[in-house]
C-alpha positions in Angstrom: -11.2 -17.5 -47.2 -8.5 -16.9 -44.5 -8.9 -13.7 -42.5 -6.5 -10.9 -43.5 -3.5 -10.7 -41.2 -3.2 -7.6 -39.1 -0.2 -5.4 -39.9 0.6 -5.1 -36.2 1.3 -7.7 -33.5 0.6 -7.2 -29.8 3.9 -6.8 -28.1 5.3 -6.3 -24.5 7.8 -3.5 -24.7 10.4 -2.3 -22.2 12.5 0.9 -22.4 16.2 1.2 -21.3 18.3 4.3 -20.8 22.0 4.7 -20.2 22.8 1.3 -21.8 26.3 1.1 -23.2 26.1 -2.4 -24.7 22.8 -4.0 -25.6 23.7 -7.2 -23.8 23.9 -5.2 -20.5 20.1 -5.3 -20.5 20.2 -9.0 -19.9 20.8 -10.4 -16.4 24.3 -11.7 -15.9 23.1 -15.2 -14.8 21.5 -15.8 -18.2 24.4 -14.3 -20.2 26.6 -16.9 -18.7 24.3 -19.9 -19.5 25.0 -22.2 -22.5 21.3 -22.6 -23.0 21.1 -19.0 -24.4 22.4 -17.5 -27.5 23.2 -13.8 -28.2 22.9 -13.0 -31.9 23.9 -9.5 -33.1 21.6 -8.4 -35.9 19.8 -5.5 -37.3 16.1 -4.4 -37.5 16.1 -2.3 -40.7 19.3 -0.3 -40.4 19.2 -0.1 -36.6 21.6 -2.1 -34.3 19.8 -5.0 -32.5 20.5 -8.1 -30.5 18.4 -11.2 -30.3 18.9 -13.1 -27.1 17.0 -16.4 -26.9 17.0 -19.8 -25.3 15.4 -22.2 -22.8 15.4 -21.4 -19.1 17.0 -24.0 -16.8 14.9 -25.6 -14.1 16.0 -28.0 -11.3 14.2 -30.7 -13.2 12.5 -30.8 -16.6 9.8 -33.0 -15.0 6.7 -31.0 -13.9 6.7 -30.5 -10.1 3.1 -31.7 -9.7 3.8 -35.1 -11.3 5.1 -36.7 -8.0 2.1 -35.9 -5.8 -0.3 -36.9 -8.6 1.6 -40.2 -8.9 1.3 -40.7 -5.1 -2.5 -40.3 -5.3 -3.1 -42.5 -8.4 -0.1 -44.9 -8.6 0.3 -43.9 -12.2 3.7 -42.5 -13.3 3.6 -39.4 -15.4 6.4 -38.7 -17.9 5.5 -35.1 -18.4 8.1 -32.3 -18.9 8.2 -28.6 -19.2 10.4 -26.5 -21.4 10.4 -22.7 -20.8 11.4 -20.7 -23.9 12.3 -17.1 -23.7 13.5 -14.4 -26.1 14.3 -10.7 -26.1 14.9 -8.5 -29.1 16.9 -5.5 -28.1 16.8 -2.5 -30.5 19.1 0.5 -30.1 17.4 3.8 -29.4 19.5 7.0 -29.5 23.1 6.8 -28.4 22.8 4.9 -25.2 19.2 3.6 -24.9 17.4 0.5 -26.1 14.0 -0.9 -26.7 13.3 -4.5 -25.5 10.6 -6.6 -27.1 10.0 -9.7 -25.0 8.6 -13.1 -26.0 7.5 -16.1 -23.9 9.3 -15.7 -20.5 11.7 -13.1 -22.0 10.8 -10.6 -19.4 12.6 -12.7 -16.8 15.8 -12.3 -18.7 15.9 -8.5 -18.3 17.9 -6.7 -15.7 15.0 -4.8 -14.1 17.3 -2.5 -12.2 18.1 -0.9 -15.5 14.7 -0.5 -17.1 12.8 2.8 -17.3 10.3 1.7 -14.6 7.5 4.2 -15.3 7.7 4.1 -19.1 4.4 2.2 -19.7 2.5 4.2 -17.2 3.8 7.5 -18.7 2.8 6.4 -22.2 -0.7 5.4 -21.0 -1.2 8.8 -19.3 -0.5 10.5 -22.6 -2.7 8.4 -24.8 -5.5 6.7 -22.9 -9.0 8.0 -23.1 -9.9 9.1 -19.5 -13.5 8.0 -20.2 -12.6 4.5 -21.4 -10.3 3.1 -18.6 -10.5 -0.6 -17.8 -8.2 -1.0 -14.8 -6.0 1.0 -12.4 -3.6 -0.3 -9.9 -2.8 2.1 -7.0 -0.9 2.1 -3.8 -2.0 4.2 -0.8 0.9 6.0 0.7 -0.4 6.5 4.2 -0.7 4.5 7.4 -2.3 1.5 5.6 0.3 0.9 2.9 -2.5 -0.7 0.8 -2.3 -1.7 -2.9 -5.4 -2.5 -4.8 -6.5 -3.0 -8.4 -9.8 -1.4 -9.6 -11.4 -2.9 -12.7 -14.2 -1.9 -15.0 -14.4 -4.4 -17.9 -16.7 -2.2 -19.9 -14.6 0.9 -19.4 -15.2 3.8 -17.1 -14.2 7.5 -16.6 -11.3 8.2 -14.3 -13.8 9.7 -11.9 -15.6 6.3 -11.7 -12.5 4.7 -10.2 -12.4 7.1 -7.2 -8.7 7.7 -7.6 -7.7 10.7 -5.6 -4.8 13.1 -6.2 -3.2 13.0 -2.8 -1.2 10.2 -1.4 -2.0 7.7 -4.2 0.7 6.2 -6.4 -0.8 4.7 -9.6 1.5 2.0 -11.0 -0.6 0.3 -13.8 -3.2 1.6 -16.2 -5.3 -0.3 -18.7 -7.5 1.5 -21.2 -8.5 2.4 -24.7 -6.4 4.8 -26.8 -6.8 6.3 -30.2 -3.4 6.5 -31.9 -4.1 6.7 -35.6 -0.4 7.2 -36.6 0.4 3.7 -35.1 0.6 0.7 -37.4 -2.8 -0.8 -37.4 -4.1 2.2 -35.4 -7.2 2.9 -37.6 -9.3 1.8 -34.6 -8.7 2.5 -30.9 -6.5 -0.1 -29.2 -6.2 -1.4 -25.7 -2.9 -0.4 -24.0 -1.5 -1.8 -20.7 1.0 0.5 -19.1 3.2 -0.2 -16.1 7.0 -0.7 -16.1 6.4 -2.2 -19.5 3.9 -1.3 -22.2 1.7 -3.9 -23.9 0.6 -2.5 -27.3 0.2 -3.6 -31.0 3.4 -2.8 -33.0 4.2 -3.2 -36.6 5.2 -6.6 -37.9 7.6 -5.3 -40.6 10.9 -3.7 -39.6 10.2 -0.3 -41.1 6.7 -0.2 -39.5 8.1 -1.3 -36.1 10.8 1.3 -36.2 8.3 4.0 -37.1 6.1 2.9 -34.2 9.0 3.1 -31.8 9.9 6.6 -32.9 6.3 7.6 -32.5 6.3 6.3 -28.9 9.4 8.5 -28.2 7.5 11.5 -29.6 4.5 10.8 -27.5 6.6 10.5 -24.3 7.9 14.0 -24.8 4.3 15.4 -24.6 2.5 16.4 -21.3 0.0 14.0 -19.8 -3.5 14.1 -21.1 -5.9 16.6 -19.3 -7.7 14.8 -16.5 -4.9 12.2 -16.1 -2.0 14.5 -15.2 -2.5 14.2 -11.5 -1.8 10.4 -11.7 1.8 11.2 -12.7 2.7 13.6 -9.9 4.2 10.9 -7.6 6.5 8.3 -9.2 8.3 5.5 -7.4 12.0 5.4 -8.5 13.6 2.1 -9.3 16.3 3.2 -11.6 18.6 4.4 -13.1 21.1 3.1 -10.6 23.1 6.3 -11.0 20.2 8.4 -9.7 19.5 6.1 -6.8 23.1 6.1 -5.8 23.2 9.9 -5.9 20.1 10.1 -3.8 21.5 7.5 -1.4 24.6 9.7 -1.1 22.6 12.6 0.0 20.8 10.4 2.6 24.2 9.0 3.8 25.5 12.6 4.3 22.4 13.5 6.3 22.8 10.4 8.5 26.4 11.5 9.1 25.2 14.9 10.2 26.6 16.7 7.1 23.1 17.9 5.9 20.4 20.0 7.6 18.4 18.1 10.2 15.3 19.8 8.8 15.4 17.4 5.9 15.8 14.2 7.9 13.5 12.8 10.6 11.9 9.6 11.8 8.7 8.4 10.3 6.1 6.0 11.7 5.7 2.8 9.7 2.0 2.4 10.4 1.3 -0.6 8.2 3.8 -2.7 10.2 2.5 -1.8 13.6 -0.9 -3.2 14.4 -1.3 -1.3 17.7 -3.0 1.9 18.6 -1.0 2.7 21.7 2.4 4.4 22.3 5.4 2.2 23.1 7.3 2.7 26.3 10.5 1.4 24.9 12.3 0.2 21.7 15.3 -1.9 20.6 17.5 -1.4 17.6 18.7 -4.9 16.9 21.9 -5.7 15.1 25.6 -5.0 15.4 26.1 -2.2 17.9 22.3 -2.1 18.6 20.7 0.2 21.1 17.7 0.4 23.5 15.8 3.4 24.6 12.5 4.9 25.8 9.5 5.6 23.5 10.4 5.5 19.8 13.9 5.8 18.1 15.1 9.2 17.0 17.6 10.2 14.3 20.2 10.6 17.1 19.6 7.0 18.2 20.3 5.8 14.7 23.3 8.0 14.4 24.8 6.5 17.6 24.4 3.0 16.2 25.9 4.1 12.9 28.7 6.1 14.5 31.5 3.7 13.5 30.1 3.1 10.0 31.8 5.0 7.1 29.7 7.8 5.7 29.3 6.1 2.3 27.7 2.9 3.7 25.5 4.2 6.6 22.3 3.5 4.7 23.4 0.0 3.8 24.2 -0.7 7.4 20.8 0.8 8.5 19.0 -1.6 6.2 20.5 -4.6 8.1 19.2 -3.3 11.4 15.8 -4.0 12.9 13.6 -2.0 15.2 11.1 -3.5 17.6 8.7 -1.6 19.9 7.5 -2.7 23.3 4.6 -1.7 25.5 6.6 -1.8 28.7 9.8 0.0 29.8 11.6 -3.3 30.3 11.2 -4.3 26.7 9.5 -7.6 27.4 6.1 -7.1 25.7 6.5 -6.6 22.0 3.9 -4.4 20.2 5.4 -4.6 16.7 7.3 -7.0 14.5 11.0 -6.4 13.9 10.8 -3.5 11.4 13.8 -2.8 9.0 15.4 0.4 10.3 15.3 2.2 7.0 11.5 2.1 7.1 11.8 4.6 10.0 13.4 7.3 7.9 11.8 10.3 6.2 14.1 12.4 4.1 13.6 15.1 1.4 16.1 16.5 -1.0 16.0 18.8 -4.1 18.3 17.7 -7.0 18.4 19.4 -10.4 15.1 21.3 -9.7 13.3 18.1 -8.7 12.0 17.0 -5.3 12.8 13.5 -4.1 11.4 11.9 -1.0 12.6 8.8 0.9 9.6 7.1 2.5 9.1 3.6 3.8 12.5 2.5 2.4 11.8 3.7 -1.1 12.6 6.8 -3.2 9.8 8.8 -4.9 10.0 11.8 -7.2 7.4 14.4 -6.5 6.1 16.9 -9.0 6.5 20.4 -7.6 2.9 21.5 -8.3 1.7 18.3 -6.5 3.8 19.3 -3.5 2.5 22.9 -3.6 -1.1 21.7 -3.9 -0.7 19.2 -1.0 0.8 22.0 1.2 -2.1 24.3 0.3 -4.6 21.7 1.4 -2.8 21.2 4.7 -2.6 25.0 5.2 -6.4 25.2 4.8 -6.9 22.5 7.5 -4.7 24.4 9.9 -6.6 27.6 9.2 -9.9 26.1 10.5 -10.8 27.5 13.9 -11.2 24.6 16.4 -14.2 24.5 18.6 -12.0 24.7 21.7 -9.0 26.7 22.7 -6.4 24.5 24.4 -4.4 26.0 27.2 -0.6 26.4 27.2 1.3 23.3 28.2 3.2 24.2 31.4 6.9 23.5 31.8 7.8 20.2 33.4 4.3 18.7 32.8 4.3 15.3 31.0 1.6 14.3 28.5 -0.6 12.4 31.0 -0.6 15.3 33.4 -1.5 17.8 30.6 -4.4 15.6 29.5 -5.8 15.7 33.0 -5.2 19.4 33.2 -7.1 20.0 29.9 -10.0 17.8 31.1 -10.3 19.9 34.3 -9.9 23.3 32.5 -12.5 22.5 29.7 -15.0 20.3 31.6 -14.1 17.1 29.7 -13.9 13.4 30.6 -10.3 12.1 30.9 -10.1 9.0 28.8 -6.3 8.8 28.4 -4.9 5.3 28.4 -8.4 3.8 28.5 -7.7 0.9 26.1 -10.8 -0.7 24.6 -10.3 -4.3 23.5 -12.7 -6.2 21.2 -12.3 -9.3 18.9 -11.7 -6.8 16.1 -9.1 -4.9 18.2 -7.5 -7.5 20.5 -4.6 -5.2 21.4 -6.8 -2.3 22.2 -7.5 1.2 20.9 -7.6 4.5 22.7 -10.7 6.4 21.5 -9.4 9.8 22.6 -7.4 11.4 25.4 -10.2 13.7 26.5 -13.9 13.6 25.6 -14.9 17.3 25.5 -18.5 18.7 25.6 -20.5 18.7 22.4 -19.1 15.4 21.2 -15.6 16.5 20.7 -12.9 13.9 20.7 -9.5 15.4 21.7 -6.2 13.7 20.9 -3.0 15.3 22.3 0.6 14.6 21.2 3.9 16.2 22.1 4.8 16.3 18.4 8.4 17.4 18.4 9.1 14.6 15.9 7.4 14.1 12.6 6.9 10.4 13.4 4.8 11.3 16.5 2.7 13.7 14.5 2.1 11.0 12.0 1.2 8.5 14.7 -1.3 11.0 16.2 -3.0 11.3 12.9 -3.3 7.6 12.3 -4.5 6.9 15.8 -7.2 9.5 15.5 -8.4 7.9 12.2 -8.4 4.3 13.5 -10.1 5.1 16.8 -12.8 7.4 15.4 -13.6 5.0 12.6 -13.9 2.2 15.2 -16.1 4.3 17.5 -18.5 5.2 14.6 -18.6 1.8 12.9 -18.1 -1.0 15.5 -20.9 -1.4 18.1 -18.7 -3.2 20.5 -16.3 -0.3 20.7 -19.0 2.2 21.1 -20.8 0.2 23.8 -17.6 -0.2 25.8 -16.6 3.4 25.4 -20.1 4.6 26.5 -19.8 2.4 29.6 -16.4 4.1 30.4 -17.9 7.5 30.0 -20.8 6.7 32.2 -18.4 5.4 34.9 -16.9 8.9 34.9 -20.2 10.6 35.5 -21.0 11.2 31.9 -24.0 10.2 29.7 -24.3 8.3 26.4 -25.4 11.5 24.7 -21.8 12.8 25.0 -20.5 10.1 22.7 -21.0 10.8 18.9 -22.9 8.3 16.8 -22.3 10.2 13.6 -20.8 13.6 13.2 -19.1 15.2 16.1 -15.6 16.6 15.9 -12.0 15.4 16.2 -9.5 17.9 17.5 -5.8 17.1 17.2 -3.7 18.9 19.7 -0.1 19.2 18.5 2.4 20.6 20.9 5.9 22.0 20.4 8.3 23.7 22.7 8.7 27.4 22.3 6.6 27.8 19.2 3.3 26.8 17.7 2.9 23.9 15.3 2.0 25.0 11.8 1.6 23.5 8.3 5.3 24.0 7.6 6.2 21.7 10.4 5.1 18.5 8.7 7.1 16.3 6.3 5.5 15.6 2.9 4.2 12.1 3.8 2.9 13.3 7.1 1.0 15.9 5.1 -0.4 13.1 2.9 -1.6 11.3 6.0 -3.3 14.4 7.4 -5.1 15.2 4.1 -6.4 11.6 3.8 -7.4 11.5 7.5 -9.5 14.6 7.1 -11.1 13.4 3.8 -12.0 9.9 5.3 -13.5 11.3 8.5 -15.4 14.1 6.8 -17.1 11.5 4.6 -18.6 10.1 7.9 -19.7 13.6 8.9 -16.8 14.2 11.3 -15.2 17.7 11.4 -11.4 17.6 11.9 -9.4 20.5 13.4 -5.8 21.1 14.3 -5.2 22.8 17.6 -1.5 23.9 18.0 -0.4 23.9 21.6 2.2 26.2 22.9 4.5 24.3 25.3 6.7 26.2 27.7 10.3 25.5 27.0 
């Protein structure tokens, strides 16, 4: 006896907003091909469009047939045909659902889809104790993306996903949705930009399921999962991105408060622990300078560019850093200039952040909780009191001054090179008594504060976990009259000395993603028994 057919069929579903005509959901290159047919239709009483056909390839013959023939001498007459279909169903006045089949997902204009739809649905329905997979990106100096998997299902706590500086982009888990067609038992859902879920086979069942999905999306995220929704990458709608880009263009033109716009430090593209002596902005009207580029440097290059297209021009420019003042020894690749910007703007009671060339929407409670954690870090009393930075003294001279005043070992610019760190790392600027590693930075710019944080993490982690680094650093300390006991093996403390002219650095001085880097730095080092302190330094103007 044949098994009873399920009333639901597993379907990959996309959601569109602000879609005037259903065919606008299809990429123009496919709308113009004769191999595809657009058929207006209805699903139940709802407007729909079936778009289907066979995708063109350079040759129908499989690509691996030729090298296989060269190996065997046998000719293979094998061909591929790639079928694709999309069923578009109207939702509301100007939205649409898109059900894809075969390679149908490639037909869609992904600039117009609701990019976080599947993730948002999963966060409202998935059982937090029965998650199978989470994909996350770490928004700090590493720029890392990883996928955590538990085939048997695990609680959200088992994935070790934090609530600061992590962007979750895909969730797989079990969900109980009894109102769904065939939902008598829990179903597996996969949520990212699309949603993969069983949906009704019959028109009335399918439409009922789609309406149910809309209702669920209007609800808050499930308890325990709400923190995963507090930072969302924005890919669309185009109108929102254009509006945000307009704010950024205005800031680049000097028409907005400089407090909202600064330079960031694109850590994941710079595999070096030192500070550059020079930079080049490459492209039409490029510029060279000392240290790292500032907003003013970018504004000079963009001076002749119309206000409305400054960001477009910036994206065509590249920035390269150099170890030497003559710009002959590169210490970075050529980095797209827009990766150097950090910008924040409030629009319609929402906070948007431009970071690493992308826009993010940040939940206000998330921002407040992040800032509170940073404030608590600043409130810790450091084990040393750093002296005022005298007027006219550069950073190297101040480090020497601190070492003399506090009885420390000057380790500034002592680069330690190992096979793991061929370009060298600077373990600290000054090694203070009681195993205190001091890092100092004139942090007038957010990018330099961010670099200080990343440098402290990389160097301390290397000192504690790589024997070659520790052995070489101990030798340098001994050469300066110290002893191996002054160097921490586990524990100890890291003090980050942040200087500003005329006033003390505080928790309000940091941009959002610099705050993210700080919180993650503290958490990672504290797991290794290292206490981290911020020591604001008053620098005479």
